[in-house]
N, C-alpha and C positions, 0 to 999 in steps of 0.2 A: 105345789102339785096341783090343786085348783084352778092354777093358769095353764097349764100346761095343756089339757085335754083341748080346749078350746084352740091352742095353737097348734096342735096336732093337725086335728080335727080340718080347720083351715088351709094350712099343708096340705093334706090327701085331697082336702075340694080343689084347691089350685093342680098338685098333680096329675088329677084325675081328669080336671078339665080341658086341662092342656093338653093332655092326651089323648083324647075324644077328638078335639080339634084338631091334633096333627093325624088322627086314621083318615078323619072327616076328609080333610084336604086330599091323602091318599088316596080316597075312595073315588075325588072327585079328579083324579088324572085318568086317560082314558088308558088300556092296553094298548099297544100298538105290534099288530101281525104286519110283519113286509112280505110278501112273496115275491123272489123275483126268480123266472124263471132265465134259462141260457138257450141263447139262439133262437128263439120266436118269435116271428113277424107280426107284424101289424094285420094280415088276413088270416093268421090260425089256428083262433078260434070264434064260434060263434058269434056272441056277442060284435065282431069288428067284420063279418061277411063271410066268412070261411061257410059252406055247401057242402065239405070231404068231411069234418068230425064232427063226431057228438060230443056237445058241452054241455051237457045242463044246469051241472050246477053253477059254472060260469054265465050262464044263463042267467039263473036266479040271481047271480051275484052283481050282475048289472039292472037289472030290473028292481032292483032294493038298493044298488048306489050312482054312484056317477062314472059315466067314462071320461077317458079326456081323449080328442083328435088330434093332438098337436101336444102330445107329450114327447120328450126327446132325451136317446141316451148316445150311445156314440157307434162306431164302427163296431169293434172288438171286445174281447173279455175285459184285459186289470185297469184297463183305462175308464171304463165303465163303470165299474166299482167303487176306483175312488172320487170319479164324481158323487155319486151316491152315501160312500162313506163319511165325504167331509164336504160337500157342497163346494166341491170346487171344480172349475176344467182340468182336467187330469194332466195337461200343459202349468198350469200356475205349480205342483206342488211333484213335475218331474216324472210320473209315473206314464212309462211310454204304450205303446198299445197292450201286448202281452207279456208274464214275465212266465221265464219256464223253471224247470227243474233246477238248472244250471245259473240260473239270476242269483245275484248277490245282494240286488237290493229288494225294497218292498217299501210300505206305508211307511213314513216317519215317524218318531216316535212323541215327534214335537207337534203333530195335525191332532184336531180337534176331531172324533171320529162320528158317528149316530149314535153310536152306544153309550159312550163316553156324556155325552150330552143329557141322556138317559139316564144315565146312573149320578148325575150331578144332583138331579132331583128325585133321588130312592128309588129309579127302578132296578129289576132284575134283570138280567139281558140275557140272550143267548142267542149263537149263531151258528144255525145248521144246514150243511150243505158246502157248496163251493167259494172258499174266498179268493182265492187270484188275486192276492196282495200283498205275496211274499211268504215263501213257506218256510222259511228260518227262524228260530223261537222265537227271536224278538221282534219278527214282521205277525207273527201268528194273532188272531181273534182276541185270543184272553189277553194279550199286552196292550190293548185297543179298547179295552173297554166292555168285552164281553164276558161273564159270568162262567159260562158255559160252552164248549166248542164240541161240535161233533160232525165232522164231512170229510172234505179234500181238501188239499192245500191249494190243487189247480186242478186244472181242464182235466178231464178222465181221457184224452187222449194221449197222454205224456206219460204211458206206461213204458214199462218194462220191453215193450212191443219194439221203440223206437230204438235204435241202436244211442248207445251212451246215459240212456233212462235209469235213474231206480225203477225199480219194484214200486206202482202207485201205490202210497199213504192212505190211508185211512184213522184218522184222529181223532180223541176223544182227546180234552185238555188239549196238552202239549205235549202228548204220548203216540205215537203208531201201534194201535191197535190190530192191526191187522196191513195186511199186504195182496194187493191186486184182488179188491171184496169183488162180489157177484154183482154186476154193474145193474142184470137185470132187479138187481129188490134195492137200489138206493131210493128209488120217490117212496118207496113203501117204507123202510128207514128212516128213512129223516120223518115221514111224515108222523110216525108213529113216536120217535122222539120227540116231534113237538108238542104233540098231543100231552106225551107226559110230562113236560115240563109246563105248561100250560094247569093241568089238574093240582101238580105241585104247590106249584105260586099262587094258585087261583085266589088267593086273598088277600095279596099285594100289588102294585102293579107291574108288569111286566112289559116287556120289549122282546120279541117274537122277531128275528131276520131270516128268512128259512129261503136261502137261495140253492135253487135246484141244479143237481148238475145236467138234468135232461131239460132242453129234449138235444143238449151239443152230441156230438157223436162222438166213438160208437153210439146209436142210441141201444137202447134193452128195457126190456118193458116184462113185467113179472108174468106170471102165467096165468093168472085170471083176466089179464089186460093182452097178451100175446097171440096174433092172429085173429082181434077182434073186430078191429077198424077196416069201415071200404076205402083207407085210404094209407091201408100199407103200415109198413113200422114205424113211419110219424104218426099217422096216427093211433095207432096201441100207444104209444109214448105219451099223447097230449091226451089222450081221452084219462091215463093214470094220474096224470099233472092234473085233472078236473076232478077226479076223484078224490084227490089228495086235499086240491079246497072245498069241495065239499065236508071230508074229515075233518076237517081245522070248524070249517062253518059250524058244524053238528055239535062240535066239542065246545068253543061258545056258547052256544046257545044251553045245552046242557049245563052248560057252568052257572048259567044264569047272566054272562059277562055281555052279554050280545049289543045291551044300548052302550054299555062303558068299553065298547074295544073298535077301535080302527085300525079297518084291514085294506093294504093296500095290494093289489096284482099289477105288477107290472115284466117287462124284460129288459134283458143287458145291450142286447143289438138285434139288427133285423134277420131275416132267417138264412140258413145256410144252404138247407136245403127246400124251405117252407113256402110260404107263400106271404111276398111283402103287400098283399090285396090290389088296391087303386097304384098301390106308389112304383116310384121307376128304382132300382138296384134294391142289392140283396148286402149281407151282413161281409165287412168292409170294404161298404161304400157309403160317402156323406152324399152321396143323393137320397131320396127320403127314405125311401125302402130299407136300406141301412141303417137306419135313423130312429126315424120315428115309428113308436110305442104303444101296443095297446096297452092300456090301464087303465085298473077302473078301483074306484075307492067308497067303499059302505062304510058308515056308521050313523046306526040307526038315531032318528031325532038329531041329526046335526048336517050330515048329508041329505039331500030331498034324492027321495027314489026316484029310479027312473029317467034321468035325469041327463044332460050331456053338456061340455064344455068344447070350445075351440082355440082359447087362450093357448097363447106359446108358455109351458110349462116343461119341467123334465128331473131328471136325476139329481141336477146341482140343487133345487128347489128341496127336495126332502128335509136334508136338516134343518136348514133353516125354519121352513114351515114345523117340524115334530115339536121343534126348540118353543117356539110362539105358543103351539098348543098345550106344551107341558109345563111353561110357566119356566124354562133354563132361558138363563141368561150366557150366552157369546161374548168371547174374546171382541172388542170392539179393533182391537189393534191386531188383529189372525186377521186379513183379506177373504173373503169367499169370494163365489160369483154366484150362487144360486138368491133366489128371493122366497118368503114367506107367500103362498098362494093358497090360505087357508080362503080368504075368500071367494078363490075360485072352487074351493071345496064349496063351501054352505053357505054363499049368495048369487044365485042364477044370474041377476043381473050386474055383477062384478064386473070392470073394463081391467082391460090386460095389466100385470101384475109386473113384467119385464116386456118390452117390444123389438128387445135384439137377442138374436141366441147365436153364440158362434160354434163353426162344426168345426172341433180341430180334430187335428192327425195324432196316426198313432206313430208318430218320428220326430223328438224333442227338436229336430233342428230346422222343422217346415211347422209351425206353430197350429195356423190353422187355414183350411182350405177352400171357405166358405163360409156368408155371412146370410144370416134372416134379419131384417126388420122389417114388421108386419108383412104385409104379404107378399113382399120381395126378398128373394134370396137371390146372391151374388157366389160365383165363383169365384175367386180370387188368380187372377195371373199367373200362367205356367201349371194351373192345377185341372186336372180330367176332372174333375167329379168321382174323384176314387177310381176309376178305373187303371189296371197294370198298361195298357196301354193307349197310349194322348192317340186322341183324331179328332177332326177340325167335324166343327159344326159346321150345321148348312146355314150360308149368307155370313159366315163371319170367318174371317181370314187369320183370326190370335186365336193361337190354341188355347184352348180350355177358360176363352172370355164365357163365360155365360150366364144368362140374367134369367130368372123364371117368375113369372105372377105366381105363387102358390094358389092364391082363392080361387084363380080362371082355370088354374093349369097344374094340379096338384101331383099331379106323372110326368110332370117337367118334361114334357115332348115337344113344346118350342119354343127355342131360345130369340128372348127378344131386346139380346143387351144391343143390337145396331140402332134399335129402334127407342132408346131409351139414356142417352148420354147422361143428363142431368140425375137421374137416380145410381146410375152406372158410380158417375165422379162420387154422389153423397154415399150408398157404401161402400167404394173404396177410403174413401175419408173416414168412414167411424170403422170401419175393420182395420186401416194401420192404428190409429189412437187407442181401440181396446187390446191392440197386439203388443204394442210398443208399454202397456202398462201391466202389462201381463210378463213378460219381459222382462221386466225392471222390478218389478216384486214376486219372481217365479222363487221357489224354494223347493230345496234340493229334497231329494227321495232318500229313506233310509238305508244305508250302510252296512251291511255284515264289518264290514275292514273297520269303521268307525263309529261301532257300535257294540263294543266288549265290556 
């Protein structure tokens, strides 16, 4: 027995020492809060030029973090969320522009989501808000890496007021708990849910994905904000979103998690009714106004306060970037399009991570409408820049052939297609190569019929 005690003591020492190392490793992982707004344009908030709406919390957020000025989403809802969740262009994973209550497809179970990446290294995960990657049970967030879900499975206008639609469901987990919820309370309820989740999980690393329903129409604000802005209902709704950001940040600080929490704020596509700032086009367009989004990232001690980045980045880069930051391994056999942009987040002098961006379409039969390489952006033959009606540009006889220098002409006002044949051919060649690769390696969406 005399020899047992030292053995037990040694065992207990190793056990507790190992446990302490594991806890320290967990504590080293940053919490991540990803705030994703619906239909908010580049120019809808003060940090990106709005003079009509008050956003004091986002102003502070920007002063304490880094603004991204070339941060890309896609023209509409589902395709943008697909890119954000998987690090892939929507065309690669066969998700069309918008899914509806009648849709029988959704995100494929074989795809790796951001939530699954985070869970692989010990994170607790929550999706609170609008999902829009399939409403059937096999497509819901809880089947794709989220421990907790509370929100709407698709857009708030897809309700019973539209003929053929069921009542709009509010879901917790995988169960509908209400139908046709009071939409004026959604921002408030989502915010409260996110705060409660952070409080409950404050002692372990968490990932909160907060995709707000607003400012998608029909817009609605709670009584505390209704009629209070100088910019009508849109202003009321944006100011309530700003309040929500303030509440989230206040909670993070109160929990003592400020320096170990990365917060990302961005939007899914251009404005339906708001401002695209200096850019041409709105929601549904592949002009810059339809796809270039406000984006701010904040992480005290890691991201320099009051800084800016103009390098190409976007939704598709979130997954590989978070994987790099939290030390998660990605499957090298599963092709993704995004890149790790952590250098753009934390290094003021970082060069471009990717110099090419594809402007994908909502139509799976016509994958790419335009391509950007550095300062140049080319709309491909037979495209029209996202307009429903084709029209010939001045000085160019070929419909849809448009070339813009985004550095000199960010508003895409002057078509220089005819003056730069070598640039046109270079971008066309690159586009053909990229499109061929995507089509050759396109993966199917999840199908309700095949996933029983």
